[in-house]
C-alpha positions as CSV (number, residue, x, y, z in Angstrom):
1,M,-17.6,0.0,3.0
2,K,-14.8,-2.3,3.6
3,T,-14.8,-4.5,0.5
4,R,-12.7,-7.5,-0.3
5,K,-10.1,-4.9,-1.5
6,V,-8.9,-4.3,2.0
7,L,-5.8,-6.4,1.9
8,A,-3.7,-7.7,4.7
9,L,0.0,-6.8,4.2
10,A,1.3,-9.4,1.8
11,G,4.4,-11.5,2.5
12,V,3.8,-14.0,-0.3
13,T,1.3,-12.9,-2.9
14,L,3.2,-11.9,-5.9
15,L,1.4,-12.0,-9.3
16,A,-0.3,-9.1,-11.1
17,A,-3.0,-10.2,-13.4
18,G,-1.6,-8.0,-16.2
19,V,1.9,-9.0,-15.2
20,L,1.4,-12.6,-16.3
21,A,-1.4,-12.0,-18.6
22,A,-0.6,-13.2,-24.0
23,C,1.0,-16.3,-25.1
24,S,4.8,-16.6,-25.5
25,G,7.3,-19.3,-25.8
26,G,7.5,-22.5,-23.8
27,S,5.9,-25.8,-24.4
28,A,2.6,-26.7,-22.7
29,T,2.7,-29.4,-20.1
30,K,1.1,-32.7,-21.3
31,G,-1.7,-34.4,-19.6
32,E,-3.5,-33.1,-16.5
33,Q,-2.2,-29.7,-15.5
34,T,-1.9,-28.6,-11.8
35,F,-1.0,-25.2,-10.6
36,A,0.6,-25.3,-7.2
37,F,1.1,-22.1,-5.2
38,T,0.8,-20.8,-1.6
39,Y,-1.6,-18.7,0.4
40,E,-1.4,-16.8,3.7
41,T,-4.8,-16.1,5.2
42,D,-7.8,-18.4,5.6
43,P,-11.2,-16.9,4.8
44,D,-13.8,-16.4,7.5
45,N,-16.6,-17.2,5.1
46,L,-17.3,-17.9,1.4
47,N,-20.0,-15.2,1.1
48,Y,-19.0,-13.4,-2.1
49,L,-22.1,-11.2,-1.8
50,T,-21.3,-9.7,1.6
51,T,-17.5,-10.3,2.0
52,S,-15.0,-7.6,2.9
53,K,-11.9,-9.7,2.7
54,A,-9.5,-10.6,0.0
55,A,-9.1,-13.9,1.7
56,T,-12.6,-14.8,0.6
57,S,-12.6,-13.3,-2.9
58,N,-9.2,-15.0,-3.7
59,I,-11.4,-18.2,-3.6
60,T,-14.8,-17.0,-4.8
61,S,-13.6,-15.0,-7.8
62,N,-12.4,-18.3,-9.3
63,V,-15.7,-20.1,-8.8
64,I,-18.4,-17.3,-9.2
65,D,-18.9,-15.3,-12.4
66,G,-20.8,-12.0,-12.7
67,L,-22.1,-10.2,-15.7
68,L,-18.8,-9.2,-17.2
69,E,-15.1,-10.1,-16.8
70,N,-11.7,-8.8,-18.0
71,D,-9.8,-10.2,-20.9
72,R,-6.0,-10.4,-20.9
73,Y,-5.7,-6.8,-22.2
74,G,-8.0,-5.2,-19.6
75,N,-11.1,-5.0,-21.7
76,L,-14.5,-5.8,-20.2
77,V,-15.9,-8.8,-22.1
78,P,-19.1,-11.0,-21.7
79,S,-19.3,-13.5,-18.9
80,M,-22.8,-14.4,-17.5
81,A,-24.1,-11.6,-19.8
82,E,-23.5,-12.4,-23.4
83,D,-24.4,-8.9,-24.5
84,W,-25.4,-5.6,-23.0
85,S,-26.7,-2.1,-23.9
86,V,-26.9,1.3,-22.2
87,S,-29.4,4.1,-22.8
88,K,-28.3,7.3,-24.4
89,D,-28.7,9.2,-21.1
90,G,-26.4,6.7,-19.4
91,L,-28.9,5.7,-16.8
92,T,-30.2,2.3,-17.9
93,Y,-28.0,-0.8,-18.4
94,T,-29.6,-3.9,-19.9
95,Y,-27.8,-7.3,-19.9
96,K,-28.8,-10.5,-21.8
97,I,-27.9,-13.6,-19.7
98,R,-26.4,-16.4,-21.8
99,Q,-28.6,-19.5,-22.3
100,D,-25.7,-21.9,-21.4
101,A,-25.0,-20.3,-18.0
102,K,-25.7,-22.9,-15.2
103,W,-25.4,-23.4,-11.5
104,Y,-23.4,-26.5,-10.3
105,T,-22.9,-28.1,-6.9
106,S,-19.4,-28.6,-5.5
107,E,-19.5,-32.1,-7.0
108,G,-20.1,-30.7,-10.5
109,E,-23.8,-31.7,-10.7
110,E,-26.0,-29.3,-12.6
111,Y,-28.4,-27.6,-10.2
112,A,-30.3,-24.9,-12.2
113,P,-29.9,-22.4,-15.0
114,V,-28.5,-19.0,-14.1
115,K,-31.4,-16.5,-14.6
116,A,-31.8,-12.8,-14.5
117,Q,-33.7,-13.1,-11.2
118,D,-30.6,-14.5,-9.6
119,F,-29.0,-11.1,-9.9
120,V,-32.0,-9.5,-8.3
121,T,-31.9,-12.0,-5.5
122,G,-28.2,-11.5,-5.0
123,L,-28.5,-7.7,-4.6
124,K,-31.5,-8.0,-2.3
125,Y,-29.6,-10.5,-0.1
126,A,-26.5,-8.3,-0.1
127,T,-28.5,-5.3,1.0
128,D,-30.6,-7.2,3.6
129,K,-27.4,-8.6,5.1
130,K,-25.7,-5.2,5.1
131,S,-22.9,-6.3,2.8
132,Q,-19.6,-4.6,3.5
133,A,-19.3,-3.9,-0.2
134,L,-22.8,-2.3,-0.5
135,Y,-21.3,1.2,-0.7
136,L,-20.1,0.3,-4.2
137,V,-23.6,0.5,-5.5
138,Q,-25.8,1.9,-2.8
139,D,-25.7,5.5,-4.2
140,S,-25.6,4.2,-7.8
141,I,-28.7,2.1,-8.2
142,K,-32.0,4.0,-8.1
143,G,-33.9,3.5,-4.9
144,L,-31.2,1.3,-3.3
145,D,-30.1,3.8,-0.7
146,A,-33.7,4.3,0.6
147,Y,-34.2,0.5,0.8
148,A,-30.9,0.0,2.6
149,K,-31.8,2.7,5.1
150,G,-35.3,1.2,5.7
151,E,-37.0,4.3,4.3
152,N,-38.6,2.0,1.7
153,K,-39.5,-1.6,2.5
154,D,-40.4,-2.7,-1.0
155,F,-37.3,-4.0,-2.9
156,S,-39.4,-3.9,-6.2
157,Q,-39.0,-0.2,-6.1
158,V,-35.2,-0.5,-6.4
159,G,-33.7,0.0,-9.9
160,I,-32.9,-3.6,-10.7
161,K,-35.5,-5.7,-12.6
162,A,-35.6,-9.2,-14.2
163,L,-37.5,-8.3,-17.4
164,D,-37.6,-12.0,-18.3
165,D,-35.4,-15.1,-17.5
166,Q,-32.6,-13.8,-19.7
167,T,-32.7,-10.1,-19.2
168,V,-31.7,-8.1,-16.1
169,Q,-31.9,-4.3,-16.1
170,Y,-30.3,-1.7,-13.8
171,T,-31.4,1.9,-13.5
172,L,-28.9,4.4,-12.1
173,N,-29.3,7.7,-10.2
174,K,-26.8,9.4,-12.4
175,P,-24.4,8.4,-15.3
176,E,-21.4,6.4,-14.3
177,S,-18.9,5.9,-17.2
178,F,-17.3,3.2,-15.1
179,W,-20.5,1.3,-14.1
180,N,-19.6,-1.9,-16.1
181,S,-16.3,-2.3,-14.2
182,K,-18.4,-2.7,-11.0
183,T,-20.2,-5.7,-12.4
184,T,-17.0,-7.8,-11.7
185,M,-17.6,-7.3,-8.0
186,G,-19.2,-9.9,-5.7
187,V,-21.9,-7.5,-4.5
188,L,-23.5,-7.6,-8.0
189,A,-23.1,-11.4,-8.4
190,P,-26.0,-13.8,-8.8
191,V,-27.3,-16.3,-6.3
192,N,-30.0,-19.0,-6.7
193,E,-32.9,-18.2,-4.4
194,E,-34.0,-21.8,-3.8
195,F,-30.5,-22.9,-2.8
196,L,-30.0,-19.8,-0.6
197,N,-33.2,-20.5,1.3
198,S,-32.4,-24.2,1.7
199,K,-29.0,-23.4,3.3
200,G,-30.3,-20.6,5.6
201,D,-27.5,-19.6,8.1
202,D,-25.3,-22.3,6.7
203,F,-24.9,-20.5,3.3
204,A,-21.3,-19.8,2.4
205,K,-19.6,-21.5,5.4
206,A,-15.8,-21.1,5.1
207,T,-14.8,-24.7,5.3
208,D,-17.8,-26.2,3.4
209,P,-17.5,-26.2,-0.4
210,S,-21.1,-27.5,-0.6
211,S,-22.4,-24.4,1.1
212,I,-22.4,-22.4,-2.2
213,L,-23.3,-23.1,-5.8
214,Y,-20.8,-22.6,-8.7
215,N,-21.2,-20.9,-12.1
216,G,-17.5,-20.2,-12.7
217,P,-14.5,-21.9,-14.2
218,Y,-13.6,-23.9,-11.0
219,L,-15.2,-25.8,-8.2
220,L,-13.9,-25.6,-4.7
221,K,-13.1,-29.1,-3.5
222,S,-11.6,-28.6,-0.1
223,L,-10.4,-26.0,2.4
224,V,-8.5,-27.0,5.5
225,A,-7.6,-24.1,7.8
226,K,-3.9,-23.2,7.8
227,S,-3.2,-26.2,5.6
228,S,-4.6,-26.2,2.0
229,V,-7.1,-25.0,-0.5
230,E,-7.9,-27.2,-3.6
231,F,-9.9,-26.4,-6.7
232,A,-10.9,-28.6,-9.7
233,K,-11.8,-27.4,-13.2
234,N,-15.6,-27.2,-13.7
235,P,-16.1,-29.7,-16.6
236,N,-19.4,-28.3,-17.7
237,Y,-18.5,-24.6,-17.5
238,W,-19.8,-22.6,-20.5
239,D,-16.3,-21.3,-21.4
240,K,-14.3,-24.4,-20.5
241,D,-12.1,-24.1,-23.6
242,N,-10.5,-21.1,-21.9
243,V,-9.8,-23.1,-18.7
244,H,-6.4,-24.8,-19.3
245,V,-5.3,-25.8,-15.8
246,D,-7.2,-28.8,-14.4
247,K,-6.4,-28.5,-10.7
248,I,-5.3,-25.8,-8.3
249,K,-3.5,-26.7,-5.1
250,L,-2.7,-23.9,-2.6
251,S,-0.6,-24.7,0.5
252,F,-0.6,-22.5,3.6
253,W,2.6,-20.7,4.3
254,D,3.2,-18.5,7.4
255,G,5.9,-16.4,5.8
256,Q,8.6,-17.4,8.3
257,D,11.1,-19.4,6.2
258,T,11.6,-17.2,3.2
259,S,13.9,-19.6,1.4
260,K,11.1,-22.2,1.3
261,P,9.2,-21.0,-1.8
262,A,12.3,-21.1,-4.0
263,E,13.3,-24.5,-2.7
264,N,9.8,-25.8,-3.4
265,F,9.8,-24.4,-6.9
266,K,13.2,-26.0,-7.6
267,D,12.0,-29.4,-6.3
268,G,8.8,-29.2,-8.4
269,S,6.4,-28.7,-5.5
270,L,5.4,-25.2,-6.6
271,T,4.5,-23.8,-10.1
272,A,5.5,-20.3,-9.1
273,A,7.4,-18.8,-6.2
274,R,8.0,-15.4,-4.7
275,L,11.6,-14.7,-4.0
276,Y,13.2,-12.9,-1.1
277,P,16.5,-11.2,-2.0
278,T,17.3,-10.5,1.7
279,N,17.4,-14.2,2.4
280,A,20.9,-15.7,2.9
281,S,20.2,-18.3,0.2
282,F,19.3,-15.8,-2.5
283,A,22.9,-15.2,-3.6
284,E,23.3,-18.9,-4.3
285,L,20.0,-18.9,-6.1
286,E,21.1,-16.0,-8.3
287,K,24.1,-18.1,-9.4
288,T,22.0,-21.0,-10.5
289,M,18.8,-19.4,-11.8
290,K,19.8,-15.8,-12.6
291,D,18.2,-16.1,-16.1
292,N,14.9,-17.1,-14.6
293,I,14.4,-14.4,-11.9
294,V,11.8,-12.1,-13.3
295,Y,10.6,-8.9,-11.8
296,T,6.8,-8.4,-12.3
297,Q,5.2,-5.0,-13.2
298,Q,3.7,-2.8,-10.5
299,D,0.0,-3.2,-10.1
300,S,-2.7,-0.9,-8.7
301,T,-2.7,-2.2,-5.1
302,T,-1.4,0.4,-2.7
303,Y,0.0,-0.7,0.7
304,L,0.4,2.0,3.3
305,V,1.0,3.1,6.8
306,G,-2.2,4.2,8.6
307,T,-2.5,6.4,11.7
308,N,-4.9,5.7,14.5
309,I,-6.2,9.1,15.4
310,D,-8.7,7.9,18.0
311,R,-7.2,4.8,19.6
312,Q,-9.4,3.2,22.3
313,S,-7.7,-0.2,23.1
314,Y,-4.3,-0.7,24.8
315,K,-3.9,-4.4,25.2
316,Y,-0.8,-4.4,23.0
317,T,1.2,-1.4,24.0
318,S,4.6,-0.3,25.5
319,K,3.0,2.8,27.0
320,T,3.4,2.9,30.8
321,S,1.1,5.8,31.7
322,D,-2.0,7.7,30.7
323,E,0.2,10.7,30.0
324,Q,2.0,8.8,27.2
325,K,-1.4,7.7,25.7
326,T,-2.7,11.3,25.7
327,S,0.6,12.7,24.3
328,T,0.5,10.1,21.4
329,K,-3.1,11.0,20.6
330,K,-2.4,14.7,20.5
331,A,0.7,14.1,18.4
332,L,-1.1,12.1,15.8
333,L,-3.8,14.8,15.5
334,N,-1.0,17.3,14.5
335,K,-0.4,17.5,10.7
336,D,3.2,18.6,11.0
337,F,3.9,15.6,13.2
338,R,2.4,13.2,10.7
339,Q,4.3,15.0,7.9
340,A,7.5,14.6,9.8
341,I,7.0,10.8,9.8
342,A,6.1,10.8,6.1
343,F,9.2,12.7,5.2
344,G,11.4,10.9,7.7
345,F,10.5,7.4,6.5
346,D,13.0,5.8,4.2
347,R,10.8,3.8,1.8
348,T,13.7,2.5,-0.2
349,A,15.2,0.9,2.9
350,Y,11.8,-0.5,3.8
351,A,11.2,-2.0,0.4
352,S,14.7,-3.5,0.3
353,Q,13.6,-5.8,3.1
354,V,11.4,-7.4,0.6
355,N,13.1,-6.9,-2.8
356,G,16.7,-6.4,-1.9
357,A,18.7,-3.2,-2.5
358,S,18.7,-3.7,-6.3
359,G,15.0,-4.3,-6.6
360,A,13.7,-1.9,-3.9
361,S,12.6,0.8,-6.2
362,K,10.5,-1.5,-8.4
363,I,7.7,-1.5,-5.8
364,L,7.7,2.0,-4.4
365,R,4.6,4.1,-4.5
366,N,4.0,7.7,-3.3
367,L,0.3,8.2,-3.9
368,F,-2.7,6.3,-2.6
369,V,-4.2,6.5,-6.1
370,P,-1.5,5.2,-8.4
371,P,-0.2,8.1,-10.6
372,T,-1.1,6.3,-13.9
373,F,-4.4,4.9,-12.8
374,V,-6.4,7.2,-15.0
375,Q,-5.5,9.9,-17.6
376,A,-7.3,13.0,-19.0
377,D,-6.3,15.8,-21.3
378,G,-2.9,14.1,-21.9
379,K,-2.0,14.1,-18.2
380,N,-1.6,11.2,-15.8
381,F,-3.5,11.5,-12.5
382,G,-0.2,12.0,-10.7
383,D,0.6,15.1,-12.7
384,M,-2.9,16.5,-11.9
385,V,-2.2,15.9,-8.2
386,K,1.2,17.6,-8.3
387,E,-0.4,20.8,-9.6
388,K,-2.8,20.9,-6.7
389,L,-0.3,19.7,-4.0
390,V,2.3,22.5,-4.5
391,T,-0.4,25.0,-3.4
392,Y,-0.3,23.5,0.1
393,G,3.3,24.6,0.9
394,D,6.9,24.8,-0.2
395,E,7.6,21.4,1.2
396,W,5.8,19.9,-1.9
397,K,7.5,21.9,-4.6
398,D,10.2,19.4,-5.5
399,V,8.3,16.2,-4.7
400,N,8.2,13.5,-7.4
401,L,5.0,11.4,-7.2
402,A,5.9,8.9,-9.9
403,D,6.0,5.2,-9.1
404,A,9.2,3.2,-8.7
405,Q,11.2,5.9,-6.7
406,D,10.9,7.4,-3.2
407,G,9.7,10.9,-3.8
408,L,8.9,11.7,-0.2
409,Y,11.9,10.7,1.9
410,N,13.7,13.9,2.9
411,P,15.4,14.2,6.4
412,E,15.7,18.0,6.2
413,K,12.0,18.4,5.6
414,A,11.1,15.9,8.2
415,K,13.2,17.8,10.9
416,A,11.6,21.1,9.8
417,E,8.1,19.8,10.1
418,F,8.9,18.1,13.4
419,A,10.3,21.3,14.9
420,K,6.9,23.0,14.1
421,A,5.0,20.1,15.6
422,K,7.1,19.9,18.7
423,S,6.7,23.6,19.5
424,A,2.9,23.4,19.1
425,L,2.6,20.2,21.0
426,Q,4.7,21.3,23.9
427,A,2.4,24.3,24.3
428,E,-0.4,21.7,24.7
429,G,1.5,20.0,27.5
430,V,2.6,17.0,25.4
431,Q,5.6,15.0,26.8
432,F,8.3,13.7,24.6
433,P,9.3,11.2,23.3
434,I,6.1,10.2,21.6
435,H,5.6,6.4,21.7
436,L,4.0,4.8,18.7
437,D,2.9,1.1,18.9
438,M,3.3,-0.7,15.6
439,P,2.0,-4.3,15.4
440,V,3.6,-7.0,13.3
441,D,3.3,-10.7,12.7
442,Q,6.3,-12.2,14.5
443,T,6.4,-15.3,12.3
444,A,6.6,-13.4,9.0
445,T,10.3,-12.6,8.6
446,T,10.1,-9.9,6.0
447,K,7.2,-8.1,7.8
448,V,9.3,-7.9,10.9
449,Q,12.3,-6.6,8.9
450,R,10.1,-4.0,7.3
451,V,8.8,-2.5,10.6
452,Q,12.3,-2.6,12.0
453,S,13.5,-0.6,9.0
454,F,10.6,1.9,9.5
455,K,11.6,2.3,13.1
456,Q,15.3,2.7,12.3
457,S,14.8,5.4,9.7
458,V,12.2,7.4,11.6
459,E,14.0,7.4,14.9
460,E,17.3,8.1,13.2
461,T,15.9,11.1,11.3
462,L,13.8,12.6,14.1
463,G,15.7,11.4,17.2
464,A,14.8,8.7,19.7
465,D,14.4,11.4,22.3
466,N,11.5,12.8,20.2
467,I,9.8,9.7,18.8
468,V,10.0,6.0,19.6
469,I,8.4,3.2,17.4
470,D,7.5,0.4,19.8
471,I,7.2,-2.7,17.7
472,Q,4.6,-5.1,19.0
473,Q,5.6,-8.6,17.8
474,L,2.4,-10.7,18.0
475,Q,1.0,-14.0,16.8
476,K,-0.5,-13.8,13.2
477,D,-4.0,-14.2,14.5
478,E,-3.5,-11.5,17.1
479,V,-2.3,-9.0,14.5
480,L,-5.2,-9.8,12.2
481,N,-7.8,-9.4,14.9
482,I,-6.6,-5.9,16.0
483,T,-6.1,-4.6,12.4
484,Y,-7.6,-6.4,9.4
485,F,-10.4,-8.3,11.2
486,A,-11.3,-5.8,13.9
487,E,-15.1,-5.4,13.9
488,T,-15.1,-1.8,15.2
489,A,-12.7,1.0,15.9
490,A,-12.6,-0.1,19.5
491,G,-10.7,-3.2,18.4
492,E,-8.1,-1.3,16.4
493,D,-5.3,-1.6,19.0
494,W,-2.3,0.3,17.4
495,D,-1.0,3.8,16.8
496,I,0.5,3.2,13.3
497,S,0.1,0.1,11.2
498,D,1.4,-1.1,7.8
499,N,-0.8,-4.2,7.9
500,V,-3.3,-3.1,5.2
501,G,-3.6,-2.0,1.6
502,W,-6.2,-1.3,-1.0
503,N,-6.9,-2.7,-4.4
504,P,-9.4,-0.8,-6.5
505,D,-12.9,-2.1,-7.1
506,F,-13.7,-0.2,-10.3
507,A,-12.0,2.1,-12.9
508,D,-12.4,5.5,-11.2
509,P,-10.4,7.4,-8.6
510,S,-13.4,7.3,-6.3
511,T,-12.7,3.7,-5.7
512,Y,-9.7,4.7,-3.6
513,L,-10.7,8.2,-2.3
514,D,-14.3,7.4,-1.2
515,I,-13.3,4.8,1.3
516,I,-12.2,7.1,4.0
517,K,-15.0,9.6,3.9
518,P,-15.9,10.1,7.6
519,S,-19.7,9.9,7.1
520,V,-20.0,6.4,5.6
521,G,-18.4,2.9,5.3
522,E,-16.1,0.7,7.3
523,N,-12.7,1.5,6.2
524,T,-12.1,4.6,8.4
525,K,-11.5,2.2,11.3
526,T,-9.0,0.1,9.3
527,Y,-6.9,3.1,8.1
528,L,-7.6,5.8,10.7
529,G,-9.0,4.1,13.8
530,F,-12.4,5.6,14.1
531,D,-15.9,4.4,13.1
532,S,-17.5,6.4,10.3
533,G,-20.9,8.0,10.7
534,T,-20.3,8.8,14.4
535,D,-19.4,12.5,14.0
536,N,-16.0,11.6,15.4
537,A,-14.2,14.5,17.1
538,A,-10.7,13.4,16.0
539,A,-11.9,13.1,12.3
540,K,-13.2,16.7,12.6
541,K,-10.0,18.0,14.1
542,V,-7.8,16.6,11.3
543,G,-10.1,18.1,8.7
544,L,-11.7,15.0,7.2
545,N,-15.0,16.9,6.8
546,D,-13.2,19.2,4.3
547,Y,-11.8,16.1,2.6
548,E,-15.3,14.7,2.2
549,K,-16.5,17.9,0.6
550,L,-13.8,17.6,-2.0
551,V,-14.6,14.0,-2.7
552,T,-18.3,14.6,-2.9
553,E,-17.8,17.5,-5.3
554,A,-15.7,15.3,-7.5
555,G,-18.3,12.5,-7.4
556,N,-21.0,15.0,-8.5
557,E,-19.2,15.7,-11.8
558,T,-20.7,12.9,-13.9
559,I,-20.5,14.3,-17.5
560,D,-17.0,15.8,-18.0
561,V,-14.5,13.1,-17.1
562,A,-11.5,15.5,-17.3
563,K,-13.1,17.8,-14.7
564,R,-14.1,14.8,-12.6
565,Y,-10.5,13.5,-12.5
566,D,-9.2,17.0,-11.8
567,K,-11.5,17.3,-8.8
568,Y,-10.4,13.9,-7.5
569,A,-6.8,15.1,-7.9
570,A,-7.6,17.9,-5.5
571,A,-8.9,15.4,-3.0
572,Q,-5.8,13.3,-3.4
573,A,-3.6,16.3,-2.9
574,W,-5.4,17.1,0.4
575,L,-5.0,13.5,1.5
576,T,-1.3,13.5,0.6
577,D,-0.7,16.8,2.5
578,S,-2.6,15.5,5.5
579,A,-0.2,12.5,5.9
580,L,-3.0,10.6,7.5
581,I,-2.2,7.6,5.4
582,I,1.4,7.2,4.0
583,P,1.7,5.1,0.8
584,T,4.6,2.6,0.7
585,T,4.6,0.0,-2.0
586,S,2.5,-1.8,-4.6
587,L,1.7,-5.5,-4.3
588,T,3.7,-6.5,-7.4
589,G,7.0,-5.5,-8.9
590,R,8.7,-8.4,-7.1
591,P,11.1,-11.1,-8.1
592,I,9.6,-14.5,-9.0
593,L,10.3,-17.9,-10.5
594,S,7.4,-19.2,-12.6
595,K,6.3,-21.9,-15.0
596,M,3.3,-19.8,-16.1
597,V,3.3,-18.8,-19.7
598,P,3.8,-15.0,-19.5
599,F,0.7,-12.9,-20.1
600,T,-2.0,-15.6,-20.3
601,M,-4.0,-14.4,-17.3
602,P,-6.7,-11.7,-17.4
603,F,-5.6,-8.1,-16.6
604,A,-7.3,-5.2,-15.0
605,F,-6.3,-2.3,-12.7
606,S,-9.6,-2.8,-10.8
607,G,-12.3,-5.2,-10.0
608,N,-12.5,-8.9,-9.1
609,K,-11.7,-10.4,-12.5
610,G,-8.2,-9.3,-13.4
611,T,-6.3,-7.6,-10.7
612,S,-3.3,-9.0,-8.7
613,D,-5.5,-9.9,-5.8
614,P,-7.4,-12.1,-6.3
615,L,-5.2,-14.4,-8.4
616,L,-7.3,-15.8,-11.2
617,Y,-6.7,-19.1,-12.9
618,K,-9.0,-18.9,-15.9
619,Y,-7.0,-18.4,-19.1
620,L,-3.8,-19.4,-17.3
621,E,-1.4,-21.6,-19.3
622,L,1.6,-23.4,-18.0
623,Q,4.9,-24.5,-19.5
624,D,7.4,-27.2,-18.7
625,K,10.4,-25.0,-17.8
626,A,10.9,-21.9,-15.7
627,V,10.2,-18.7,-17.7
628,T,13.4,-16.9,-18.6
629,V,14.0,-13.2,-18.4
630,D,14.3,-13.0,-22.1
631,E,11.0,-14.9,-22.6
632,Y,9.2,-12.6,-20.2
633,Q,10.5,-9.4,-21.8
634,K,9.6,-10.5,-25.3
635,A,6.1,-11.5,-24.1
636,Q,5.7,-8.2,-22.2
637,D,6.7,-6.2,-25.3
638,K,4.3,-8.2,-27.4
639,W,1.5,-7.8,-24.9
640,M,2.0,-4.1,-24.5
641,K,1.7,-3.6,-28.3
642,E,-1.4,-5.8,-28.6
643,K,-3.0,-4.3,-25.5
644,E,-2.8,-0.8,-27.0
645,E,-4.5,-2.0,-30.2
646,S,-7.1,-4.0,-28.3
647,N,-8.0,-1.2,-26.0
648,K,-8.4,1.2,-28.9
649,K,-10.8,-1.3,-30.6
650,A,-12.7,-1.8,-27.4
651,Q,-13.2,1.9,-27.0
652,E,-14.6,2.1,-30.5
653,E,-17.0,-0.8,-29.8
654,L,-18.4,1.0,-26.8
655,A,-20.5,3.3,-29.0
656,K,-22.3,0.3,-30.4
657,H,-23.8,-0.5,-27.0
658,V,-25.5,2.9,-26.6
659,K,-29.2,2.5,-27.7
């Protein structure tokens, strides 16, 4: 269940799709256009059908198209499907594949038409290969769960059919008002069966552009590990008029020299650059380019601190005895102890290590599901959560869950919760201080500064005689292998970690809250250190079975959207009170320098075709000079107004698709 939306903690990614998504001032660059940027993590494969990593989809989302995509206002619009319809009962979706959709080789040679059967082949392959993203659709498509579990061996019994070469039809188990937003995800993408069979085990090799076919706006030309990634415009793409940038050149950056992106922007090496206000050179940069330093909007990505409630590996640890290991495990199973950390953690100081003191609040987040992600009955999701949360105790009465401010940091509350925890834990024989191992990439300056800030505020609030954060500074690959890339919970070698985040797959709260259900999926190990589906004792002890009941009850409400969101708000309230995962920041809301025309890129809060990760290049336009603050603000105001009007029209158009 670990989709591409599991994100390694970003040190360089900076752009929200909606942040830089409608044309404004600035002259277009003449001749061939190249977008030069940076990347941090190499993909381990190019398999868009089975991948779980953003490192892969950052590439494949620019070269593979699904049925629908997002426009610059967040509306779902035709891509491989030129039209679609849904039955009145909401169970059958029928898509018409465009006649001019083609598959191309990495050299741009036409291989075959994209046909309806390619979508059937893609889903069968994803299921047979146990795609890490299968959970997105396994319970949605009729018969797919039984096939995935081996209860039915005949894929023709699954609710996906190629009615003819241009028509693919899906039959769902129950209505999903957000189904179309799932079609932007790789697990529902097409694949050519003949090509797939010809490649065998060599299909989608990470460093081989010729190991996949292309039906999207770009062709992958080269990928050199820890060096570069290069794309070229697909000259025969069906919608090539909306592809304005000819070449994409991404350079590997390890995050160590935080002055480098700005320097490379100024010398013309980069088209956009993430800025680091804590860098010593930032003050000088402000003097010369103050009018060009733009803060982007917050996106729907949530980064967080996870707690390993069932740690098994201790290769990277400062613990010196089994007693310390046992004491830490018992402490992390205690809700009051976890709440003490949540309330004792100064997020503003943490965020200032990235955005500087003046920009720290611009990226702060207090809920796993962003408070404005969905709305119902005139209320934002965050308001619904607040109503539920206050019933858990007085500590939640005055908590502000809105973005862009720290609504949780409260030393007095932290000390009160810790006093309760310490009393209970001492009765269990726990020895203090509790030692918590926290891994970090030692070469990424801002990441090290962030965990040091975390350590400082927690130890200062609760006392180093009570809790010690043992920072484990490791090589980048070591950190990834014991967090982001760990295959099982046994490889999750940490007590607390801020190395991951989540970017939603589709437009419903379940895309966040389903991922840590203890019964299914792969994300429980990433966030909480245990393998799902194992009847884990630690998961039971912290009450995750109760959480799953709340999430399941919400998911079963398919007709009344307001009731559905209200029930998911109850699940989010439980999760917030549990302090099992502690939200910290969004991905965007950070200072940049850019020559991208503001608001020309696609926008969405979820999916693979408009969110901040992956960064998409279709529709993107460039200008000769750096965008100014004034240009950006005018473009944003214009975009917001147009977006409201466009979204309203799109909602009115939805009724025409019901047949």
